[in-house]
N, C-alpha and C positions, 0 to 999 in steps of 0.2 A: 564533324565536318558538315558544313551547310553553306548556303549562300544567301545573300540579300539582294533584293531588286525592287525598283519602284513597281507598285501594283495597286490596282483599284480593287478594294475588298468591300463588298456589301455597299457599293456606291461611293465609298470614301477613298481618296488617294492616300496610300501608305508609301512614304518615301523609301523605306527599307524593310519591306516584308521579308520575313525569315522563312526560308524554304529548306526542308530536310528531305533527302532522297534515300530510298532503299531500293534494292533490286527485287522486283516482283517475280520476274522470270528471266532465265538466261539459258539459251541453248546455242548450238553452233550457228544457227541462222538468225536468231532474234534475241534482243535484250529489251525487257520492259522495265521501266523505272517508275516507282510509285513516289509521288511528291506529296508532302504534308506542308501546309502553309499556316503560319502565324502572322499576326499583324506586325510583329516586331520581334527582335531577338530578346528584348526585355520581357515580353509576354511569355515566350518559350521558357526562359530561365526562371521565371516566377511560377511556373507550373501551369500556365494557361493552356487551354485546349486548342488544337488546330481548328482553323475556321472551317465551317461546313462547305462542301463542294458548291452548294447553291449560292454561296456568297462570292465565289470567284467569278471574274469577268467571262462573258461568252468568249469562246475560243481558247480559254486557258485549258490546256490538256494536262491533267494531273497524273496521267499514265502514259507518258511518251514512249514510243517504240523506236528502236534503232536496229539496223543491221549489225549483228555482232561483228566486231572488228578484232580478228584473231591476232593482228599485228600490234595492237595497242597494248603497251606494257603498263601494269599497275601492281601495287603491293597487295591489294585486296579487292574484293568485289565492290565494296562501297566506293572506293576511290575510282574504280573503273566506271561506275555509273556517273559519277561527277565529271569524269573526263569526257564521256559521251555527251552529257548535257552541255558542257562548256564548248565543245567542238561543234555542237549543233547550230549555234548562233541564235537559238530561241530566246536567250536572255542577254541581249547585247549590253545592257546597262548593269549587269550583275557584278557584285563583289564576291569573289569566290573564296572558299576555305575560311569562313568565319567561324 
């Protein structure tokens, strides 16, 4: 499970940067999601490394925090993280669940 979105990486526009999320912390008050970014899904599948944080545009938060939503239903913690990201509106041009 991941998503793609247009993103400027190291000064170059990537039309479909590949972003994978994992839960870094979750408690009844707060959930922190850790994002890893590749230039593309092909790069990720070919074994490429995630891009360094310093290559991401200013303002890109690779550890977004959310108020834990105890009413949100999901099958597993990873799916829950993606649901929080999608509902946040931070990635309006994203293609989800790639």
